[in-house]
C-alpha positions, 0 to 999 in steps of 0.5 A: 570383570576387566572385560566389564571395566573396559567396557565402561571406560569405552562408554565414557569415552563415547559419551564425552565425545558426544557431548563435546560434538553437542557442545560444539554444535551449541556453541556454532549455533549460539550465534542465532539465539532462538528468540532473539532471531525469530523474526519470521511469523508462520501464517500471514493470514492469521494477522489481524493488525499490524503497528508501525511508529518511528522516532519522529512519532509518525504512526501506522495501524493497519487493520484488517476488516476482512481478508484482501480488505485492510483499513489505514489508521481507522481512515482510509483503505489501505493499499492491498498490494503493500499490505500484500508485500508486507505480509509476505515479508513478515513470513519470509524474514531470516535472520542471517547472522548477528551484528559483529561485536565491532559493529554492535554500538554503532548499530544500536545507536543507528536504530536507536535514531532512525529505527521503526517499531514494529508489533504484529497482531494475530488471531489465535486460539484459547484451545488449538489441537490442530487445524480442524479443532480450534476454539476460543479466538482472541487478537493477540500481540505476538511479535515486537521487534526494531527494523534498523537500515541496511547492511553496507552491502545493501544486502541485509537489513539490521533488526532487533527483538524487543528485549533482546541483547543483540541486533541481527542482520535479517534478509528474505532468501533469493532477495537482493534488498533491503527492507526498511522500506517496506516498514514505511510510517508515511501514511501516504505510502499505505493508501489505496490510489482508487478515486472510483471503483463502481459498477454501472448499477452503483452509479446513479447520477454524474455530472461533468462540467467543461468550465471553459466550454459549458455548451460540452457539458452535461447531467445523466441520470441512471434510470434502471441500468438500461435506460438513461437521461441526458441533459445538457447541463447549461440549459437543463435541455434533455438531448433525445438522439444519445447512443445507448451503448457508448453511456453504458460503456462510459458507465462501466469505465468507472471500476478501479480508476486510480491517480497516479500519486499524491501532491499534497506536500506541493509547495503551498504557494504553487499548490494554491495557485494551481487550485485558485485557476479554473479547473478544466473538468469537474465531475461529481458521480453520485451513487445510489446511496446518495454519496458523492465523489468529486474530481476537479482537474486542472491543466499542468504545465509541460516541460520547459523547452518541449516542443510538438512534431512540427517544432511549436512549443508545448504549453501544457503536459500531455501526459498528465494532469493535476487533480483535487479529489473530493476537495482533499487530495491533491493528486497526479493523474494521467490522460491514459487513465482518465480520458475515458471518464472526461468525454464531453456531450458530443460523445454521446450523441447518435450523429458523432462518429 
């Protein structure tokens, strides 16, 4: 009888020790509440839409049309590289720690002032057994959280899950930096910089005007991807002695042509002065579907005091130009990228070496 009693006492003691250990571990882990700290998603390929908005009512809606192809605010093609960075961020978020009580109120106030609201939509299934057996897909809002600014050491970012009581310090393991800028609410930050992305077979006609040198202006018609007609623009005279290989090489240069950066927010007086000047080039590409793409370039002044190798003053920037895209966006372009598509008429002639 005493033996059984001792056994029961030992079991009770062991149970109490086990319970104490469990409570101790639970208390230590309670700083990372499972819901409040669960910022990461598991599968970025299932993301169908991302919505970002800030306190100034700037809004970004990134919508996936197909893998690798996203639309920005239902209007523009989104920058694929930046979308991929954001998607990688969404699956890599790691809650490092709950914000300390002493900092809690300041972090909440700061987030209320500058925080970015994030909504993640994903494709889920009404019936899901495993990856091979899933039926009835639909779009579901799966995450809503707020992104604040960086911690004092710039190694973490404050985030708050919607409905949560506590903000967290969030990081990406192996990345030293803050994440706020990856959730930009500026539309131009997300826009693709591509001006031309055409293969030879998609191009019907190209016109290139040199307003200050009309004799070098021309029109090129693509007849069947092997035969071409080249005309001098000012008299519409056909050029007979053309280098077909140069023409084909030229038409192959319109794939993935990008500008450097937007200048839409430049001071209006300066911008209007530039746009009211005579363009250096006016290039118009018409594709096989009759869509037109127009770029006008303008000289950009060199930096004050810049001189060439002989010590002569340099008037115009030798690396960059201003450009107006489709009569809408004012941008900076680089000679390194655009020289190959701003060729004068003489370039295509057989006797040109």
